[in-house]
N, C-alpha and C positions, 0 to 999 in steps of 0.2 A: 466536559473536563472533569469527569467525576473522580473524585478520592477513593482509595481503595487500600487492603493491606495486600501483600501477599502477590502483587502485581509483576507482569513480567513485560518486557518490549521485547519482540523480535524482527529484525529487519533483513529482507533477503533481497536478492538480484537476479533476474533469470533471464536468458534470452527466451523471446517469443519464436515459437515451432514455425518452421516455414508455410507448414499446414495453415496456420491461422492469421498469416499475413493477407492472403487474398480476400477476406472477410474479417477485419481486423474490429470494429466495432460490433458486428452481432456477435464474435468471439468474447468479446470484453463484455458485452450484457449478458452473455451466457454465464461467463464467470461470476459478475456482479449479482444475477439473480439466486445463483447458487450460495455465494458465500454470505447474500443476506439472511437467507433462512437458516442454513447451518451455523452460521455465527450468532445470531438472533438464540437459537435455542444453547449454542455452549456460553456466550456473554464474552465473545472475542468483539475486540472493534479494531477499527483500522482504515487504511488508506493504501489502494491501489495506484500510481500513476505509470504510465507507458508511454513510449516515443515509436517508431516504426523498428525498432530492433529489442527492447529492452523492455522489462516488467520490473517494477521496484515495489516494493510492499512493507507496510509494516502491521505487524500483529498485534494486539494489547489483551492481555487477561491472567487467569489464573497460569503459572508456569505449566503444570503438566497439560493443560487444555490448549496452551498457546504450541505445544510442542507437539502434542497430538495433530492439530490443523495444521502446522506446517508439515507433518511426515505426511498428511493427506495431499498437501499441496504439490508437494515436490514429486508424487508420482501422477501426477495429471501432466500428459501430454500436449496440452497447448502451449507449453513452452519447455525448454531444456535446460540443462545447466542451472540449476537454484543453486546458491550459494549466500550462507548464512554472513551477513557482512557486521551484525550486531546484534548479541541479545545481553539483555541486561535487566535488573531489577529496575522497577520505577514506582514512585510512590503516588502518582496518578496519570491519571490516561490524557493522553492528548488529543485524541480522537474520538473521545468517549460520548458523543452526539451519533455516532454511525456506526451500525454492525459493520457496513461496508460501503466505501464510496470509491469512485474509480474517474480518472483524469486522463486525457491524452494532453501531454504537454502542449503547451501552445506558443507564441513568440513573448506573449506579458511571462508565462512559466521560464522561458529561457531567460529573459530579460531579471528577472528574481533571483535565478540562479546566479548569473554572472555576476550580479551585483554583491553576492555574498560573499564574505571573507574566504580566501584563498579560492575566489572565480572558479566554484565548482561546476565541472560538466556533468551531464546527466549518463549515466549515473558515474559518480564518481570512482576513483579506483576502489578497486575490490576492499583494500585495507582501509578505506574511509568511511567507516557504516556510522560513527556520530557522526559526520559532516552529511551524510547522506538522510540521517532521520531530521537533523535541523532543515534542509532541504523540504524534506515532506511536510514537517510542521509548518513550515513560512507557505508553501503551498495550501494547505489545510487552511491558514489564517486568511489567506487573501482568497479563497474560493468557497467558504465558509456558509455563504446565502447557497450558493449553486448546490454544493454538497448535502445541505438540510434538504432544498427540495428531492435531491437524486433520492436520498433516504426513503421518502416516502412514493417515489415514482424511477423506476428503473430506468424507464424509456426515456428519462432525463439525461443524458450521457454525452 
């Protein structure tokens, strides 16, 4: 949770491409490996969560870099229909310890999401970017130790 000036947060959702569904974990490991390398170079932090249908990701960093990173991500054939649901200035990073971490939603995660105000399903309606960011932050806090380990070893997915 590092502070910084001129930071931006971008949250998007997308549908997992049908070609990626057969080998979802290897696909996500590959995404994670690439993201950690590129994000470390570009000082981007964030979190990717997924279920059997959707990806949701938050990116944090300098506005130009976040926009460029999303542009690259939006062209990735491992997902379709990427839609930005929230883009805003932030005063500090919520996921600053990780260049990128990923998690498939578990029953615990679903319980967390269901217990939150507005009883949000994943992903929430496309207009609910603030709710999705709140959900991602909650998942990040609950699984912080696992994400800290994953940041050092991508095989810990």
